[in-house]
C-alpha positions as CSV (number, residue, x, y, z in Angstrom):
1,M,16.1,84.0,46.9
2,A,16.4,83.2,43.1
3,A,19.0,80.8,41.9
4,T,20.9,83.7,40.3
5,D,21.3,85.3,43.8
6,Y,23.0,82.2,45.1
7,K,26.3,82.9,46.9
8,D,28.9,80.2,47.3
9,Y,30.1,81.0,50.8
10,Y,32.9,78.5,50.5
11,A,34.2,80.2,47.3
12,I,33.9,83.6,48.9
13,L,36.3,82.4,51.6
14,G,38.5,80.6,49.0
15,L,37.7,77.2,50.5
16,T,36.1,73.9,49.5
17,K,33.1,72.3,51.0
18,G,35.2,69.9,53.1
19,A,37.0,72.7,54.9
20,T,37.5,72.3,58.7
21,A,36.3,74.8,61.2
22,E,39.9,76.0,61.8
23,E,40.5,76.5,58.1
24,I,37.3,78.6,57.9
25,K,38.4,80.7,60.8
26,K,41.9,81.2,59.4
27,A,40.6,82.2,55.9
28,Y,38.1,84.5,57.4
29,R,40.6,86.3,59.6
30,K,42.9,86.9,56.6
31,L,40.2,88.2,54.3
32,A,38.5,90.3,57.1
33,R,41.8,92.0,57.8
34,T,42.4,92.5,54.0
35,Y,39.1,94.1,53.4
36,H,38.5,95.8,56.8
37,P,37.1,99.4,56.4
38,D,39.9,100.7,58.5
39,M,42.4,99.4,56.0
40,N,40.4,100.6,52.9
41,P,38.9,104.0,53.8
42,G,36.4,105.1,51.2
43,D,36.7,101.9,49.1
44,K,33.2,100.8,48.3
45,A,34.3,97.6,46.6
46,A,36.3,96.6,49.6
47,E,33.4,97.4,51.8
48,T,31.1,95.2,49.8
49,R,33.7,92.4,49.8
50,F,34.1,92.8,53.6
51,K,30.3,92.3,54.0
52,E,30.3,89.2,51.8
53,V,33.2,87.7,53.8
54,N,31.3,88.4,57.1
55,E,28.1,87.0,55.7
56,A,29.9,83.8,54.6
57,Y,31.6,83.4,58.0
58,E,28.5,84.0,59.9
59,V,26.9,80.9,58.3
60,L,29.9,78.6,58.0
61,S,31.3,79.2,61.5
62,D,27.9,78.1,63.0
63,S,27.6,74.3,62.8
64,D,23.8,74.3,62.6
65,K,23.7,77.0,59.9
66,R,26.5,75.3,58.0
67,K,24.6,72.0,58.0
68,K,21.5,73.7,56.6
69,Y,23.5,75.6,54.0
70,D,25.2,72.3,52.9
71,Q,21.8,70.6,52.6
72,F,19.6,73.4,51.2
73,G,22.0,75.8,49.4
74,Q,20.5,79.2,48.9
75,Y,17.3,78.1,50.6
76,W,19.0,77.2,53.9
77,N,17.5,80.1,55.8
78,Q,14.0,79.6,54.4
79,V,13.8,76.0,55.2
80,G,14.2,76.7,58.9
81,N,14.0,73.7,61.1
82,R,14.9,70.6,59.1
83,S,12.4,68.5,61.2
84,Q,9.6,70.1,59.1
85,W,10.8,68.0,56.1
86,S,11.4,64.7,57.9
87,G,9.0,62.1,58.9
88,S,8.8,58.6,60.4
89,G,12.5,58.8,61.3
90,T,13.7,59.5,57.8
91,N,15.8,62.6,57.1
92,V,16.3,64.0,53.6
93,D,19.9,64.3,52.6
94,F,20.4,66.9,49.9
95,N,24.2,66.6,49.6
96,G,25.1,66.8,45.9
97,F,21.6,68.1,45.0
98,D,21.5,70.8,42.3
99,F,19.4,73.6,43.7
100,S,20.1,75.8,40.7
101,Q,17.4,73.8,38.8
102,F,14.7,75.7,40.7
103,S,13.5,79.2,39.9
104,S,12.0,79.7,43.4
105,F,11.8,78.2,46.9
106,D,8.1,77.3,46.3
107,E,9.1,75.2,43.3
108,F,11.7,73.4,45.3
109,I,9.2,72.6,48.1
110,S,6.6,71.5,45.5
111,V,9.1,68.9,44.1
112,L,10.2,67.9,47.6
113,L,6.7,67.1,48.7
114,G,5.7,65.5,45.5
115,R,3.3,68.3,44.5
116,A,4.8,69.3,41.2
117,A,2.4,67.3,39.0
118,A,-0.7,68.4,41.0
119,G,0.4,72.0,41.0
120,G,1.1,72.2,37.3
121,G,4.8,71.2,37.4
122,T,7.9,73.2,37.6
123,S,9.0,76.2,35.6
124,A,11.1,73.8,33.6
125,D,8.0,71.7,32.8
126,R,6.0,74.8,31.8
127,G,8.8,75.8,29.5
128,G,8.6,72.5,27.5
129,T,11.6,70.7,28.9
130,R,10.7,68.3,31.7
131,R,13.3,67.7,34.3
132,S,13.5,64.9,36.8
133,Y,14.7,65.4,40.4
134,S,16.1,62.9,42.8
135,Y,17.3,62.9,46.4
136,R,18.8,60.3,48.7
137,A,17.0,59.2,51.8
138,R,19.0,58.4,54.9
139,T,17.3,56.5,57.7
140,G,17.9,57.1,61.3
141,G,18.4,60.3,63.2
142,G,22.2,60.5,62.9
143,S,23.8,63.8,62.0
144,T,26.9,64.6,60.0
145,G,27.1,68.1,61.2
146,Y,30.3,69.9,61.9
147,R,31.5,70.4,65.5
148,G,33.5,73.2,66.9
149,S,33.0,76.4,68.9
150,R,32.0,79.6,67.3
151,V,34.8,82.1,67.8
152,D,35.2,85.8,67.2
153,D,31.7,86.2,65.8
154,F,32.5,89.4,64.1
155,A,29.7,88.9,61.6
156,S,27.0,89.4,64.2
157,E,28.9,92.4,65.5
158,F,29.2,93.8,62.0
159,N,25.4,93.7,61.6
160,R,25.2,96.0,64.6
161,R,27.8,98.4,63.3
162,N,28.4,100.2,60.1
163,S,31.5,100.0,58.0
164,S,33.1,102.8,60.1
165,S,33.2,100.6,63.2
166,N,34.5,102.4,66.2
167,F,36.3,100.6,68.9
168,D,36.7,103.6,71.2
169,T,35.0,103.4,74.6
170,E,34.0,105.9,77.2
171,A,34.0,105.7,81.0
172,T,33.4,108.1,83.9
173,V,36.1,109.1,86.4
174,S,34.9,110.7,89.7
175,L,37.3,113.2,91.3
176,T,37.3,115.4,94.3
177,L,37.7,119.1,93.7
178,S,41.2,118.9,95.2
179,E,42.2,116.1,92.8
180,A,40.8,117.9,89.8
181,F,42.6,121.2,90.8
182,Q,46.0,119.6,91.6
183,G,45.9,116.6,89.2
184,T,46.1,113.0,90.2
185,K,46.5,109.5,88.9
186,R,44.1,106.6,88.3
187,Q,44.6,103.0,87.6
188,V,42.9,102.2,84.3
189,G,43.2,98.7,82.7
190,S,46.8,97.6,82.8
191,G,48.3,101.0,83.4
192,E,48.2,104.2,85.3
193,V,46.6,107.3,83.8
194,T,47.7,110.8,84.8
195,I,44.8,113.2,85.3
196,P,46.1,116.7,84.5
197,A,45.6,119.6,86.9
198,G,42.6,121.8,86.0
199,V,40.2,119.4,84.5
200,K,36.5,120.5,84.7
201,P,33.2,118.7,84.9
202,G,32.5,117.2,81.5
203,S,36.2,117.2,80.4
204,K,37.3,114.2,78.5
205,I,40.7,112.6,78.8
206,R,42.0,110.4,76.0
207,V,43.8,107.3,76.9
208,R,45.3,105.7,73.8
209,S,44.9,102.0,73.1
210,Q,42.8,101.2,76.2
211,G,39.5,100.8,74.3
212,Q,37.9,97.7,72.7
213,L,40.1,95.3,70.8
214,D,39.5,95.0,67.0
215,P,40.0,91.2,66.6
216,Y,40.9,91.6,63.0
217,T,43.5,94.4,63.1
218,Q,44.5,93.4,66.6
219,Q,44.6,97.1,67.5
220,R,42.7,98.7,70.4
221,G,40.6,101.8,70.2
222,D,41.0,104.6,72.7
223,L,39.4,105.1,76.0
224,Y,37.8,108.5,76.8
225,L,37.5,109.3,80.5
226,K,34.7,111.7,81.2
227,V,35.4,113.8,84.3
228,E,32.8,114.0,87.0
229,I,33.7,116.3,90.0
230,Q,32.1,115.6,93.3
231,P,30.2,118.6,94.9
232,H,32.2,120.8,97.2
233,H,30.6,122.5,100.3
234,F,32.2,125.9,99.5
235,F,33.4,126.2,95.9
236,Q,31.2,125.8,92.7
237,F,31.8,126.3,89.0
238,E,30.3,129.2,87.0
239,G,31.6,128.8,83.5
240,D,35.4,129.0,83.7
241,N,35.4,130.7,87.1
242,L,34.9,129.5,90.7
243,V,32.2,131.1,92.8
244,C,31.7,131.1,96.6
245,E,29.6,132.8,99.2
246,V,31.1,134.6,102.1
247,P,29.1,135.9,105.1
248,V,29.7,139.5,106.2
249,T,28.3,141.6,109.0
250,P,26.2,144.7,108.6
251,D,29.0,147.1,109.7
252,E,31.4,145.5,107.1
253,I,28.8,146.2,104.4
254,V,28.3,149.8,105.5
255,L,31.8,150.8,106.5
256,G,33.9,148.4,104.4
257,G,36.9,146.5,105.6
258,A,39.3,143.6,105.0
259,I,38.2,140.0,105.3
260,E,39.9,136.6,104.9
261,V,38.6,134.5,102.0
262,P,39.5,130.9,101.2
263,T,40.8,130.1,97.7
264,P,41.8,126.7,96.2
265,D,45.4,127.2,97.2
266,G,45.1,129.1,100.5
267,T,43.5,132.1,102.2
268,V,43.9,135.6,100.9
269,T,42.8,139.0,102.2
270,M,40.1,140.8,100.3
271,N,39.0,144.4,100.8
272,I,35.3,145.2,100.9
273,P,34.6,148.8,99.7
274,P,32.1,150.8,101.8
275,G,28.5,150.6,100.8
276,V,28.4,147.3,98.8
277,R,25.1,145.6,98.5
278,S,24.2,142.3,100.0
279,G,24.5,139.6,97.3
280,Q,27.0,141.6,95.3
281,S,30.0,139.7,94.0
282,L,33.6,140.8,94.2
283,R,36.3,139.4,91.9
284,L,39.6,137.9,93.0
285,R,41.6,137.9,89.8
286,G,43.7,134.8,89.0
287,K,42.5,132.9,92.0
288,G,40.1,130.6,90.2
289,W,40.5,127.4,88.2
290,P,43.6,126.6,86.2
291,K,43.3,127.2,82.4
292,A,44.1,124.6,79.9
293,K,47.0,126.5,78.4
294,G,49.6,129.0,79.6
295,G,49.5,128.2,83.3
296,E,47.1,131.0,84.0
297,R,44.0,130.8,86.2
298,S,40.5,132.1,85.9
299,D,38.9,134.3,88.6
300,Q,37.2,133.6,91.8
301,L,33.9,135.4,92.4
302,V,33.0,136.1,96.0
303,K,29.4,136.7,96.7
304,L,28.8,138.8,99.9
305,V,25.9,137.7,102.1
306,V,24.9,139.9,105.1
307,V,24.4,137.8,108.2
308,P,22.9,139.7,111.1
309,P,24.0,138.8,114.6
310,K,21.8,136.3,116.3
311,N,22.5,137.2,119.9
312,L,23.0,141.0,120.5
313,S,24.9,142.1,123.5
314,A,23.4,145.0,125.5
315,T,26.0,147.4,124.0
316,E,25.2,146.2,120.4
317,R,21.5,146.6,120.9
318,E,22.0,150.1,122.3
319,Y,24.1,151.2,119.3
320,Y,21.7,149.6,116.8
321,E,18.8,151.5,118.5
322,K,20.7,154.8,118.1
323,I,21.5,154.0,114.4
324,K,17.8,153.3,113.9
325,A,16.7,156.5,115.5
326,S,19.2,158.6,113.6
327,R,18.9,156.9,110.2
328,S,19.0,159.5,107.4
329,E,17.9,157.4,104.5
330,N,14.9,155.2,103.7
331,P,15.9,152.4,101.3
332,R,12.2,151.8,100.4
333,T,11.3,155.3,99.3
334,H,11.0,154.3,95.7
335,L,8.4,151.7,96.6
336,Q,5.8,154.3,97.5
337,S,4.9,155.1,93.9
338,I,4.3,151.5,92.9
339,R,0.7,150.6,91.9
340,L,-1.1,147.8,90.1
């Protein structure tokens, strides 16, 4: 980083170098709230200021990073581990050192290691004005670093999010078909949430102010509960409608008749017209799933599946034999003309 790119993190937060950890935290909270994107939608200047405030806090709230910043200025992150520049128990103290004298980090290191003369000097030397540099040596391994816990590290979080930070969260709620049909309640966080009747798989229920806490606005995002409905042994969903399979006997398919069919809110009588096909679906209007608006319900589709008797009585077998012998139609006649 060139000297002209140097950012005074203390000045950005409106502080002096001797500020305490608590003063840094307090100043940061105030500025972060002032320039937070949620408070300044579409304001690019506020967004830039917000990033600078977070960058300053990320460094000054961390005791190790702050120590390096106080010692090495704009080069704090390039220097890395300070032990690289110490030897024989002597640590270099750069407090009060003017790092703006250097045009690059390499020049700074050259002077630090006494290589300026051998390497052709500094940019200042090459420009005709020779500068002298000095630093103070401190013996021993003592540290004057700042102590204190790192709290509310929003700077790191900000690096993972863009300026339109979203504190909404999502969770899954698993319901039985009965709970989804009739509605129910669930304990979420510190309160009880009402699940409305008629939610379907994949539906989302918005629970206000139960999401993540924005530590700078002190407001919570919303929680979205994604509905998952447990499989049912009889009813399934087909779009907005419910579907089911109902077994019928051969005579019911041929002659028609009335059968009892379960629906979500009780059994109803359904008429089968004569001559329906096995696998054909009949519609029970208004007996399906509750619709979101108007209090109406979708339809229930009943698929008829012929189930032949497993154990024929002597009388049944006799009559089936008579039906077979006197059958007037061959349902496979159309297959005789099929060829490859």
